[in-house]
N, C-alpha and C positions, 0 to 999 in steps of 0.2 A: 227352180231354175238349176241348170247344171252348176257344179262348183269345181274348182280346181283340185285335182288329186295328182300327186307325184308328177309335177312338171306340166307337160302339155296336155295330159289326158284330163278329161272331165268325168264326172259320175252323175248318174240319175238315180234317185232313190225310188225304188218300186215297192209299192205296199200291196200285198195280196188282200183283196177285199171281197165280201160276199154278203149274203143275207141268210138269216136263220129265223125259222118262226119261234116265237116265245111261247109261253105256256098257254096264252090265249089264242094262239094261231096267227098273230100278227107278225109281219116280217120286221126283223131288227137288223140294221146294218152291223157288220162286224168287220174289224181290221185285223189281219193276220200278220204273219211275219214280214218283214221288209228286208230287202237286199239291194245292193248297188250294182249298177251296170256301167262298165266303163265305156266312154265314147270319145272319139277324137273330135276336137272342135272343128267346125266347118262353116261355110257360108252356104245356106240351102239353095239359093238360086244358082250360084256358081256350080254347085254339085249336080243340079238338074240339067244345066246346060252341058256340062261335061258328059253326063250320061246320055243325053240326046245325041251329041256330036259323035260319040264313041259307038252308039247303036247304028248310026248312019254310016260312018267310016268303015266299021268292020262288019256291017250287015248282020247285027246282032238284034234279035227282036227286043223291043223294050218290055220292061216289067209290066207296064199297063198299056193299053191301047186307047184309041179314040173313044170307043164305046164306053170304057170305064171312065174316062175323063168327063164325058157328057153326063154319065149317072152321078158323078160326084158333084158336078155343077148343079144338077137338078136337086140333089139332096141338100146342098148348101142354100140353094134358093128356097126351097121348101121350109128349111129351118129359119131362114131370115124372114120369110113371109109369116110363119107361125109366131115368131118372137114379137112382131108388131101387133099381133091380135091378142096376146096373152101376156099377163104379167107373171113373173116368177118371184115367189118370196121364199128366200132361203130359210131353212129351219135347221136348228141344231140336231144332230143325231145323238140319241141317248146311248 
């Protein structure tokens, strides 16, 4: 989760990750450098409503449209359906 940094700002720690084949050709997870991204705290629903009202008031196209929203809902529904049919067992990465 975000943590306080210098007053009102928060920071998220981002880690560069990837996979690289080992000597047997199997992919192994790798974690690279990390860095912090400063963000201002906000309440997500409030920000969405402000963006929506601003786009209407000033006739600015929204960043996403209804088609993209439907695609997101379908993807979430598929993920939810899939999670009820499969069990996921977390394993430690070497």
